[in-house]
C-alpha positions in Angstrom: -27.9 -67.4 17.1 -25.0 -69.9 18.5 -23.1 -66.8 20.2 -26.4 -66.3 22.3 -26.7 -70.1 22.8 -22.8 -70.5 24.3 -23.6 -67.1 26.7 -26.5 -68.6 28.0 -24.5 -72.0 28.6 -21.8 -69.9 30.5 -24.7 -68.3 32.7 -26.3 -71.2 33.8 -22.8 -73.2 34.5 -21.8 -70.5 36.2 -24.8 -70.0 38.4 -24.4 -74.6 39.7 -26.1 -75.7 36.8 -24.8 -79.1 34.8 -24.6 -78.0 31.5 -24.1 -80.5 28.3 -23.3 -78.1 25.2 -23.8 -80.5 22.0 -22.2 -79.1 18.5 -22.2 -81.3 15.4 -19.7 -79.5 13.9 -15.9 -79.9 14.4 -15.1 -76.2 14.8 -16.7 -73.3 17.4 -19.0 -70.9 16.2 -21.3 -72.7 13.4 -23.0 -70.4 11.2 -20.8 -67.2 13.6 -17.7 -69.2 12.7 -14.4 -67.6 11.5 -12.6 -70.1 9.0 -9.1 -70.0 7.0 -9.6 -70.6 3.4 -9.5 -74.3 3.3 -12.1 -74.8 6.3 -14.1 -72.3 4.3 -13.9 -74.7 0.9 -14.6 -77.4 3.3 -17.6 -75.8 4.9 -19.1 -74.3 1.2 -18.7 -78.4 0.2 -20.5 -79.4 3.6 -23.3 -76.9 2.8 -24.1 -78.7 -0.9 -24.2 -82.2 0.8 -26.7 -84.1 3.6 -24.2 -82.1 6.1 -25.3 -78.7 5.3 -27.6 -76.1 7.2 -31.3 -75.7 5.8 -30.6 -71.8 6.9 -27.4 -71.6 4.1 -28.6 -71.4 0.7 -25.5 -71.3 -2.7 -22.6 -71.3 -0.9 -19.6 -70.2 -3.1 -15.8 -69.8 -3.1 -14.3 -67.9 -6.0 -10.1 -67.9 -6.5 -8.3 -65.4 -9.0 -6.1 -67.7 -10.6 -4.4 -64.8 -12.6 -2.9 -63.2 -9.6 0.5 -63.2 -9.2 3.4 -62.0 -7.1 3.5 -58.8 -9.2 0.1 -57.8 -8.4 -0.1 -60.1 -5.2 -1.0 -63.5 -4.6 -2.9 -65.4 -1.5 -0.8 -66.5 1.4 -0.9 -70.2 3.3 -4.6 -70.7 3.9 -4.3 -70.1 7.8 -3.5 -66.0 7.2 -6.8 -65.5 6.9 -10.0 -65.3 8.9 -12.9 -65.2 7.1 -15.7 -64.6 9.7 -19.3 -65.9 8.2 -21.3 -63.5 10.8 -18.9 -60.1 10.4 -20.3 -57.6 13.5 -19.2 -54.5 15.2 -19.7 -53.9 19.1 -20.8 -50.4 20.3 -18.6 -49.6 23.0 -21.7 -49.0 25.5 -23.5 -52.1 24.3 -24.9 -54.2 26.9 -22.7 -57.2 25.3 -19.7 -55.3 25.9 -20.7 -54.3 29.6 -21.2 -57.7 30.3 -17.8 -58.7 28.8 -16.2 -55.7 31.3 -17.9 -56.5 34.3 -17.2 -60.3 34.1 -13.7 -60.0 33.5 -14.1 -61.7 30.1 -12.8 -58.7 28.1 -9.0 -59.7 29.1 -9.0 -62.6 26.6 -10.2 -60.9 24.0 -8.0 -57.9 22.3 -10.5 -55.5 20.8 -9.4 -53.1 18.5 -10.7 -49.9 17.5 -13.6 -49.3 14.2 -13.1 -45.8 12.7 -14.6 -43.9 10.6 -18.1 -44.3 8.8 -18.6 -43.4 5.1 -20.8 -43.0 2.6 -19.9 -43.9 -0.6 -22.6 -42.5 -3.6 -22.0 -44.6 -7.0 -21.8 -42.4 -10.6 -24.7 -42.7 -12.4 -22.4 -43.0 -15.7 -19.4 -44.9 -16.4 -17.8 -42.0 -17.2 -18.2 -40.3 -13.6 -16.3 -40.7 -10.3 -18.0 -41.7 -7.4 -17.4 -39.5 -3.8 -16.4 -41.2 -0.9 -17.3 -39.0 2.3 -16.8 -39.8 5.7 -20.0 -39.4 7.8 -19.2 -36.6 10.8 -20.5 -37.7 13.9 -19.0 -35.0 16.4 -19.2 -31.1 17.0 -15.9 -31.1 15.8 -16.2 -33.3 12.5 -19.1 -31.1 11.9 -17.3 -27.6 11.8 -13.5 -29.2 10.0 -15.4 -30.5 7.0 -15.6 -28.9 3.7 -18.2 -30.8 2.4 -21.0 -29.4 4.4 -22.5 -26.0 3.7 -22.5 -23.7 6.5 -26.5 -23.6 6.7 -26.8 -27.2 6.7 -23.9 -27.6 9.6 -26.3 -25.5 12.0 -29.2 -27.8 11.0 -27.1 -31.4 11.7 -25.3 -29.7 14.8 -29.2 -28.8 16.0 -30.0 -32.6 15.7 -27.0 -34.2 17.0 -27.5 -32.3 20.3 -31.2 -33.6 20.0 -30.5 -37.0 20.0 -28.1 -37.1 22.6 -30.6 -36.0 25.2 -33.7 -37.4 23.0 -35.1 -39.6 25.9 -35.3 -36.7 28.3 -38.8 -35.0 29.8 -37.6 -32.1 27.2 -37.3 -33.7 24.0 -40.0 -36.4 23.8 -42.5 -34.3 23.0 -40.9 -34.0 19.7 -40.9 -37.2 18.5 -43.2 -39.6 20.5 -45.8 -38.5 18.2 -44.3 -39.3 15.4 -42.5 -42.6 16.8 -43.8 -45.1 14.3 -43.1 -43.2 11.5 -40.1 -43.0 8.9 -37.1 -41.2 10.2 -35.8 -40.3 6.8 -39.4 -38.1 6.6 -39.0 -36.6 10.5 -35.1 -35.6 9.8 -37.0 -33.8 6.7 -40.0 -32.1 8.5 -38.5 -31.3 11.9 -35.0 -30.6 11.3 -34.9 -30.0 7.5 -32.1 -31.9 6.8 -31.5 -32.4 2.9 -30.9 -35.6 1.1 -27.1 -35.6 1.6 -27.6 -34.8 5.2 -30.4 -37.7 5.8 -28.4 -40.4 3.7 -25.7 -39.4 6.4 -28.2 -40.5 9.4 -29.6 -43.5 7.8 -26.6 -45.0 7.2 -25.3 -44.9 10.9 -28.4 -46.9 11.3 -27.2 -49.7 9.4 -30.5 -51.1 8.4 -31.3 -53.7 5.9 -33.4 -52.2 3.8 -33.4 -48.4 4.4 -36.4 -48.1 6.1 -36.8 -47.5 9.8 -38.6 -45.9 12.4 -38.2 -42.8 14.4 -38.5 -44.8 17.8 -35.4 -47.5 16.6 -33.3 -44.7 14.7 -33.1 -42.8 17.4 -31.9 -45.3 20.0 -29.7 -46.4 17.4 -28.2 -42.9 16.3 -28.2 -42.0 20.2 -26.0 -45.0 21.2 -23.4 -44.4 18.2 -22.9 -40.9 19.2 -22.6 -42.1 23.1 -20.2 -44.7 22.5 -17.6 -41.7 21.0 -14.9 -41.3 23.4 -16.2 -44.2 25.9 -12.8 -45.9 26.0 -10.6 -43.7 24.2 -11.0 -40.6 22.0 -11.8 -41.1 18.2 -13.8 -43.7 18.2 -17.5 -45.8 18.4 -17.3 -49.3 18.1 -15.0 -51.9 18.2 -13.8 -55.4 17.2 -12.4 -58.6 18.1 -9.2 -59.1 16.5 -8.5 -62.4 15.0 -11.8 -63.5 14.1 -14.7 -61.0 15.3 -17.8 -62.7 17.2 -16.8 -66.2 17.2 -13.7 -64.7 19.4 -16.0 -63.7 21.9 -18.2 -67.2 21.5 -14.8 -69.5 22.5 -14.1 -67.0 25.3 -17.9 -67.7 26.6 -17.2 -71.6 25.9 -13.9 -71.2 28.4 -15.6 -69.7 30.9 -18.7 -72.0 31.0 -15.9 -74.8 31.3 -14.5 -73.0 34.1 -18.1 -73.4 35.7 -18.4 -76.7 35.2 -20.0 -76.9 31.9 -19.3 -79.8 29.1 -18.1 -79.0 25.6 -18.2 -81.3 23.0 -17.8 -80.8 19.3 -18.6 -83.3 16.5 -21.3 -84.8 18.1 -25.0 -84.8 17.1 -27.7 -86.4 19.3 -31.1 -87.9 18.7 -34.3 -87.3 20.8 -35.5 -90.9 22.5 -38.8 -92.0 23.6 -39.9 -90.6 27.1 -39.9 -93.1 29.8 -43.3 -93.3 31.7 -41.5 -93.8 34.8 -39.7 -90.5 34.3 -42.1 -88.3 32.3 -40.3 -85.1 33.5 -36.7 -86.4 31.5 -35.8 -86.5 28.5 -33.0 -89.2 27.0 -31.0 -88.4 24.2 -28.6 -90.7 22.3 -25.4 -89.2 21.4 -23.7 -89.5 17.8 -20.9 -91.6 19.6 -23.2 -94.1 21.6 -23.6 -92.4 24.8 -27.3 -91.9 25.9 -27.7 -88.7 28.4 -30.7 -88.1 30.4 -31.7 -84.3 30.8 -34.6 -82.3 32.4 -34.6 -79.5 29.5 -33.1 -79.2 25.8 -32.6 -76.2 24.0 -31.7 -76.3 20.4 -31.0 -73.7 18.2 -33.0 -72.4 14.4 -32.4 -75.3 12.0 -35.4 -74.7 10.0 -36.2 -71.4 8.1 -38.8 -69.5 9.8 -41.9 -68.3 8.8 -41.3 -64.7 7.7 -37.8 -65.0 7.6 -35.3 -63.0 5.3 -32.9 -63.8 2.4 -29.8 -61.9 3.5 -26.7 -62.4 0.8 -22.9 -62.4 2.7 -19.9 -61.4 0.5 -16.3 -61.6 2.0 -13.9 -60.9 -0.4 -9.6 -61.0 0.4 -8.3 -57.5 -1.5 -4.8 -57.2 -2.3 -4.7 -53.4 -1.4 -4.6 -51.5 1.8 -6.8 -48.5 2.1 -4.7 -47.1 4.1 -7.2 -44.2 3.4 -10.0 -45.5 5.1 -7.7 -46.2 8.6 -6.4 -42.9 9.1 -6.4 -41.4 12.4 -8.9 -38.3 12.5 -8.4 -37.3 16.6 -5.7 -36.8 18.5 -4.8 -39.7 20.8 -7.1 -42.0 19.2 -5.8 -45.4 18.0 -5.1 -46.5 14.7 -8.7 -48.0 13.5 -8.6 -51.6 11.9 -12.0 -51.2 10.8 -13.6 -49.1 8.6 -17.7 -48.9 7.8 -18.4 -48.1 4.1 -22.8 -47.2 3.5 -23.1 -47.7 -0.4 -25.9 -45.5 -1.8 -28.2 -47.6 -3.4 -29.0 -46.8 -7.1 -32.5 -46.4 -8.2 -32.0 -48.1 -11.4 -31.1 -51.3 -9.7 -32.1 -51.4 -6.8 -33.8 -49.5 -3.7 -31.6 -51.2 -0.9 -28.5 -49.8 0.6 -25.1 -52.1 0.8 -23.2 -52.1 4.0 -19.6 -52.9 3.9 -17.2 -53.7 6.6 -13.2 -53.2 5.3 -10.6 -54.5 7.5 -7.3 -53.9 7.7 -4.2 -56.5 8.0 -4.4 -55.3 11.6 -7.2 -57.5 12.9 -5.1 -60.6 11.8 -7.4 -62.0 9.1 -5.5 -61.4 6.6 -2.1 -60.7 5.9 0.4 -57.2 5.6 -0.9 -55.4 2.5 -3.9 -57.0 2.2 -7.5 -55.8 3.2 -10.9 -58.1 3.9 -14.4 -56.4 2.4 -17.2 -58.1 4.3 -20.3 -57.3 2.9 -22.6 -58.4 5.7 -25.9 -57.5 5.7 -27.9 -57.4 2.1 -31.6 -58.2 2.0 -31.6 -59.8 -1.7 -35.1 -61.9 -3.9 -36.3 -65.1 -2.2 -35.1 -67.5 -5.5 -31.2 -67.0 -5.4 -28.6 -68.4 -8.0 -25.0 -68.8 -8.0 -23.5 -64.8 -8.7 -21.8 -65.0 -12.2 -18.1 -64.2 -10.4 -18.5 -67.6 -8.8 -19.1 -69.2 -12.0 -16.0 -68.1 -14.1 -17.1 -65.1 -15.9 -15.2 -62.6 -14.4 -17.3 -59.9 -13.2 -14.4 -57.3 -12.7 -13.7 -53.9 -13.9 -12.4 -54.0 -17.3 -8.9 -52.9 -15.6 -6.7 -55.9 -15.3 -4.8 -54.5 -12.4 -8.2 -53.9 -10.7 -9.5 -57.4 -11.7 -6.0 -59.3 -9.8 -7.0 -57.4 -6.7 -9.6 -59.4 -6.0 -7.7 -62.9 -4.5 -10.7 -64.4 -2.5 -14.4 -64.4 -2.3 -16.6 -66.4 0.2 -20.3 -65.9 -0.7 -23.5 -67.5 1.0 -27.0 -66.9 1.0 -28.4 -66.7 4.9 -32.6 -67.5 5.9 -32.9 -65.4 9.4 -35.6 -64.1 11.3 -35.7 -60.7 12.2 -37.5 -60.0 15.7 -39.1 -57.3 16.4 -41.2 -55.5 19.1 -45.3 -56.4 19.3 -46.0 -52.7 18.7 -43.8 -52.5 15.4 -44.1 -54.2 12.3 -41.6 -55.9 10.3 -39.7 -53.3 7.7 -39.7 -55.5 4.8 -38.7 -54.5 1.4 -41.4 -54.5 -1.5 -41.3 -57.6 -3.3 -41.8 -55.9 -6.6 -38.4 -54.1 -5.9 -36.4 -57.5 -5.7 -33.2 -57.1 -7.0 -32.2 -60.4 -9.2 -28.8 -61.8 -7.6 -26.7 -61.2 -11.1 -27.5 -57.6 -10.8 -26.7 -57.5 -7.1 -23.5 -58.9 -7.8 -23.0 -56.8 -11.1 -23.3 -53.5 -8.5 -21.2 -55.4 -5.4 -18.3 -56.3 -7.8 -18.5 -52.7 -9.6 -18.7 -51.1 -5.9 -15.4 -52.4 -5.0 -14.2 -51.6 -8.3 -15.3 -47.8 -7.9 -14.5 -47.6 -4.4 -11.1 -48.4 -4.8 -10.7 -46.0 -8.0 -12.0 -42.9 -6.0 -9.7 -44.1 -3.1 -6.4 -44.5 -5.1 -7.7 -41.0 -6.7 -7.4 -39.7 -3.5 -4.2 -41.0 -2.7 -2.7 -39.6 -6.1 -4.4 -36.3 -5.4 -2.8 -35.9 -1.9 0.6 -36.6 -3.1 0.4 -34.5 -6.1 -0.7 -31.6 -3.8 2.6 -32.3 -1.5 
């Protein structure tokens, strides 16, 4: 939304167009901003008043008052950067290509996004969950011990197919199934079992776990073809210090170089059309200035029909999660971001949860801490404040794990999902909507189970040594 607006402004200003960009906020980024802890508290307070966005609901922050130096504690507010719209950028994406061709990439420091994982939660409380790295290359497939030999052959057959799926030789295999669900296609055409299908679907990062063959193959092709594009061992990058907000600020500076004007903390209202100049619009700015323009482009400020409500949660955790950021390919840079897909529990929800884990190398938290981002989550249409932010302490009973969560920011975003004319929106079944309290029970328990599982792997490895 906001990133699209500033990139358009930059392009227009560099095409000799006179551009004035108004932003009623006193910070860059709008709903894609990166905020420190103090700014996040102010942003949450503003969402509950008249100055808040109509696209945001139930914004809350929570700080662990029980954390102390023994378990780790929050540092100064400016030591943190909480991205409202965390995202990764594939190395073969059009956005990254444009940043390179325009040389704007020189103003952004990109970090490698490492492995993609699938975390399967235990069915009962006395069992351990499993954390598995998704193999994405020939070397990964043959080196992993988690996949039987017969399944490896089936997976390699699919990976080879995806690389050339849009060739004349491969199109007949999938085009007649283009509008079908990808999961069924994987089972019928490639005989992939449940575990392998879960790996493949996790790479698509879909909101509801449902994706067509046409779209799924395109996304997985982009993932695989991005591997090694800018270096070994990674397929995506993340802008240091604040994610997409950093790119937006680069676009703002580029627009200013082209002659564009950007005004923060400035709103506007449209004045009646002057009959003498019917092709011009008059705008009165909040500072009292009146300007005229031949075109007005405004961002979405009202929920659109057919929009989804997505719950986002950002948590600062007192743990490094070093096992998630291991270098898996010789010569590869150390990853700063890992992607973890939490498999859905049918007893709670049929929807998956995708999590970005950021190390302190991103510059978004101090050394020794990490940041969890749940950027994608379809939830029900009526949202109540989650219990963890009401002070009831929905964490694991283990006090050490409870104190690991230092700060959380949560909000619900109403967003329109744009689809092609030949594709129907893939919405979850309203009858299977998840209760918000249940959702956050699952999220926080997922935090705890994931941390326990990684700690177990670390201890087991050290004992083996």
